[in-house]
C-alpha positions as CSV (number, residue, x, y, z in Angstrom):
1,X,-13.5,25.0,16.5
2,X,-11.5,21.8,16.4
3,X,-9.8,21.5,13.0
4,X,-9.1,17.8,13.2
5,X,-12.7,17.0,14.2
6,X,-14.0,19.0,11.3
7,X,-11.7,17.0,8.9
8,X,-12.5,13.7,10.6
9,X,-16.2,14.3,10.3
10,X,-15.7,15.1,6.6
11,X,-13.7,11.9,6.0
12,X,-16.5,9.9,7.7
13,X,-19.1,11.4,5.5
14,X,-17.1,10.5,2.4
15,X,-16.6,6.9,3.4
16,X,-20.2,6.4,4.6
17,X,-22.4,4.2,2.3
18,X,-25.0,6.0,0.3
19,X,-26.6,5.7,-3.1
20,X,-25.3,7.2,-5.3
21,X,-22.0,7.3,-3.5
22,X,-20.6,10.7,-2.8
23,X,-17.4,9.8,-4.8
24,X,-19.5,9.2,-8.0
25,X,-21.4,12.5,-7.6
26,X,-18.1,14.2,-7.1
27,X,-16.7,12.6,-10.2
28,X,-19.6,13.8,-12.3
29,X,-19.1,17.3,-10.8
30,X,-15.4,17.2,-11.8
31,X,-16.2,16.0,-15.3
32,X,-18.8,18.8,-15.8
33,X,-16.5,21.5,-14.4
34,X,-13.6,20.3,-16.5
35,X,-15.8,20.2,-19.6
36,X,-17.0,23.8,-19.0
37,X,-13.5,25.0,-18.4
38,X,-12.4,23.4,-21.6
39,X,-15.1,25.2,-23.4
40,X,-14.0,28.5,-21.8
41,X,-10.4,27.9,-22.9
42,X,-11.5,27.2,-26.5
43,X,-13.8,30.2,-26.6
44,X,-11.0,32.4,-25.4
45,X,-9.0,31.3,-28.4
46,X,-12.0,32.2,-30.6
47,X,-12.2,35.5,-28.7
48,X,-8.5,36.2,-29.6
49,X,-9.3,35.4,-33.2
50,X,-12.2,37.8,-33.1
51,X,-10.0,40.6,-31.7
52,X,-7.6,40.0,-34.6
53,X,-10.6,40.4,-37.0
54,X,-11.7,43.6,-35.2
55,X,-8.2,45.0,-35.5
56,X,-8.1,44.2,-39.2
57,X,-11.5,45.8,-39.7
58,X,-10.4,48.9,-37.8
59,X,-7.2,49.1,-39.9
60,X,-9.3,48.8,-43.1
61,X,-11.6,51.5,-41.9
62,X,-8.7,53.9,-41.2
63,X,-7.3,53.2,-44.7
64,X,-10.7,53.8,-46.3
65,X,-11.0,57.1,-44.5
66,X,-7.5,58.1,-45.6
67,X,-8.2,57.4,-49.3
68,X,-11.8,58.5,-49.2
69,X,-13.2,55.1,-50.4
70,X,-16.3,53.3,-49.3
71,X,-15.8,50.4,-46.9
72,X,-18.2,47.5,-46.8
73,X,-18.1,45.7,-43.5
74,X,-19.9,42.3,-43.7
75,X,-20.3,41.9,-39.9
76,X,-20.8,44.9,-37.5
77,X,-18.1,45.1,-34.9
78,X,-20.6,45.3,-32.0
79,X,-22.2,42.1,-33.2
80,X,-18.9,40.2,-33.4
81,X,-17.9,41.4,-29.9
82,X,-21.4,40.7,-28.4
83,X,-21.6,37.1,-29.8
84,X,-18.1,36.3,-28.7
85,X,-18.7,37.7,-25.2
86,X,-22.0,35.8,-24.9
87,X,-20.5,32.4,-25.7
88,X,-17.5,33.1,-23.5
89,X,-19.4,34.3,-20.4
90,X,-22.2,31.6,-20.4
91,X,-19.9,28.7,-19.6
92,X,-18.5,30.7,-16.7
93,X,-22.0,31.3,-15.4
94,X,-22.8,27.6,-15.7
95,X,-19.6,26.7,-13.8
96,X,-20.7,29.0,-10.9
97,X,-24.1,27.3,-10.8
98,X,-22.6,23.8,-10.8
99,X,-20.3,24.9,-8.0
100,X,-23.3,26.1,-6.1
101,X,-25.1,22.9,-6.9
102,X,-22.2,20.8,-5.4
103,X,-22.2,23.0,-2.3
104,X,-26.0,22.3,-2.1
105,X,-25.2,18.6,-2.3
106,X,-22.5,18.8,0.3
107,X,-24.7,20.7,2.7
108,X,-27.4,18.1,2.4
109,X,-24.9,15.3,3.0
110,X,-23.7,16.9,6.2
111,X,-27.3,17.2,7.4
112,X,-28.2,13.7,6.5
113,X,-30.9,14.7,4.0
114,X,-32.5,12.1,1.8
115,X,-32.9,12.1,-2.0
116,X,-29.6,13.6,-2.8
117,X,-27.9,12.5,-6.0
118,X,-26.7,13.6,-9.4
119,X,-29.5,16.0,-9.9
120,X,-28.4,18.0,-6.8
121,X,-25.5,19.3,-8.9
122,X,-28.1,21.4,-10.9
123,X,-29.9,22.8,-7.9
124,X,-27.7,25.9,-8.1
125,X,-29.8,27.0,-11.1
126,X,-32.7,27.6,-8.7
127,X,-30.6,30.4,-7.3
128,X,-29.4,31.7,-10.6
129,X,-29.8,35.5,-10.5
130,X,-28.9,35.9,-6.8
131,X,-26.1,33.4,-7.1
132,X,-24.5,35.3,-10.0
133,X,-25.0,38.7,-8.4
134,X,-23.6,37.4,-5.1
135,X,-20.5,36.0,-6.8
136,X,-19.9,39.2,-8.9
137,X,-20.2,41.5,-5.8
138,X,-17.9,39.2,-3.8
139,X,-15.3,39.2,-6.6
140,X,-15.6,42.9,-7.1
141,X,-15.0,43.7,-3.4
142,X,-12.2,41.2,-3.3
143,X,-10.4,42.5,-6.3
144,X,-10.8,46.2,-5.3
145,X,-9.4,45.3,-1.8
146,X,-6.6,43.2,-3.3
147,X,-5.7,45.9,-5.8
148,X,-5.4,48.5,-3.1
149,X,-3.3,46.9,-0.4
150,X,-3.7,43.1,-0.8
151,X,-4.5,42.5,2.8
152,X,-8.0,44.2,2.6
153,X,-8.8,41.8,-0.3
154,X,-7.8,38.8,1.8
155,X,-9.9,40.0,4.7
156,X,-12.9,40.6,2.4
157,X,-12.5,37.1,1.0
158,X,-12.7,35.6,4.5
159,X,-15.5,37.9,5.6
160,X,-17.7,36.9,2.7
161,X,-16.7,33.2,2.7
162,X,-20.0,32.0,4.1
163,X,-22.3,34.0,1.7
164,X,-23.0,31.1,-0.7
165,X,-24.1,28.8,2.1
166,X,-26.2,31.6,3.6
167,X,-27.9,32.0,0.1
168,X,-28.8,28.3,0.2
169,X,-30.2,28.5,3.7
170,X,-32.0,31.9,3.2
171,X,-32.8,32.2,-0.5
172,X,-35.6,34.8,0.3
173,X,-33.1,37.3,1.7
174,X,-31.3,39.9,-0.4
175,X,-27.8,39.5,-1.8
176,X,-26.6,42.4,0.4
177,X,-28.0,40.6,3.5
178,X,-26.0,37.5,2.6
179,X,-22.8,39.5,2.4
180,X,-23.6,41.4,5.6
181,X,-24.6,38.3,7.5
182,X,-21.5,36.5,6.4
183,X,-19.3,39.3,7.6
184,X,-21.2,39.3,10.9
185,X,-20.8,35.6,11.7
186,X,-17.1,35.7,10.6
187,X,-16.3,38.4,13.1
188,X,-13.5,37.0,15.3
189,X,-13.2,33.9,13.2
190,X,-11.1,35.1,10.2
191,X,-7.8,33.9,11.6
192,X,-9.0,30.4,12.3
193,X,-10.7,30.3,8.9
194,X,-7.4,31.3,7.3
195,X,-5.6,28.6,9.3
196,X,-8.2,26.0,8.2
197,X,-7.7,27.0,4.6
198,X,-3.9,26.8,4.9
199,X,-4.2,23.3,6.4
200,X,-5.2,22.0,3.0
201,X,-2.1,23.4,1.3
202,X,-0.6,19.9,0.9
203,X,-3.7,18.8,-1.1
204,X,-3.7,22.0,-3.1
205,X,-0.1,21.3,-4.2
206,X,-0.9,17.7,-5.1
207,X,-3.8,18.9,-7.3
208,X,-1.2,20.8,-9.4
209,X,0.6,17.7,-10.3
210,X,-0.4,16.9,-13.9
211,X,-0.7,13.1,-13.7
212,X,-2.4,13.2,-10.3
213,X,-4.7,16.1,-10.8
214,X,-8.1,14.4,-11.3
215,X,-7.4,11.5,-9.1
216,X,-6.5,13.8,-6.2
217,X,-9.5,16.0,-6.9
218,X,-11.9,13.1,-6.4
219,X,-10.8,13.0,-2.7
220,X,-9.8,16.6,-2.1
221,X,-13.0,18.2,-3.5
222,X,-15.4,16.5,-1.1
223,X,-12.9,16.5,1.8
224,X,-12.4,20.2,1.7
225,X,-16.0,21.1,0.8
226,X,-17.5,19.0,3.6
227,X,-15.0,20.4,6.1
228,X,-15.9,24.0,5.2
229,X,-19.7,23.2,5.2
230,X,-19.3,21.8,8.7
231,X,-17.3,24.9,9.7
232,X,-20.3,26.9,8.6
233,X,-22.5,24.7,10.7
234,X,-20.3,25.4,13.7
235,X,-20.6,29.1,13.2
236,X,-24.4,29.1,12.7
237,X,-25.4,26.3,15.0
238,X,-27.0,24.3,12.2
239,X,-26.3,20.8,11.1
240,X,-24.1,18.4,13.1
241,X,-22.5,19.9,16.2
242,X,-18.7,20.0,16.4
243,X,-17.3,19.9,19.9
244,X,-15.3,22.9,21.0
245,X,-12.6,21.6,23.1
246,X,-9.7,23.6,21.8
247,X,-7.9,24.5,18.6
248,X,-5.6,21.6,17.9
249,X,-3.2,20.9,15.1
250,X,-4.2,17.9,12.9
251,X,-1.5,18.3,10.2
252,X,-2.1,19.4,6.6
253,X,-3.7,16.1,5.6
């Protein structure tokens, strides 16, 4: 794979004229993602408040047992916890589906598909159950590997990096097939994938700058996503062909 050609192709796709323009679709994606993240942050505050309530209820229950008095609990503990978890988890699931929808959009852009637009961001919901299960299994394997020796977790992350795109291309296959197939096509490519990831480190650092965060994301998000989608194409032979004339250094930008 040629890193600079993958990036050059991504830049060309971003700047190419289309309706709606890729930048505006990306902007909507960023707004939706930021809104869902804000909801998660606020709900985490509510969750902490709920935990304080539960602690007070438990303390009251212990005191009631100590003095042999009856305790009236207005809201069952399980109900408080379940409601809190429900409203905390749902935005996370929506974020995952929007991420999958943007990946669906980026894949279509690289293949020159027609009819792509703002609605593409919600296409991820067509893969809801498999998409959630695939993400959960990937995270589980990653965290187990990371908790053990760190390196196995990083290897697992790279091995399963193509699973979401495989899901979009083969929705009829099982979740385990997507993980297994991703690991298969990544054999012998983990190092170059890691180098490709690290080549975006400059943009990742810029995204952390408070006043530049969203402005940088408008470019970085499609730039990195389209690059990795084309990398997937080069592994599977689908989409536009990327010439293989050596692994050259393009710089971090």
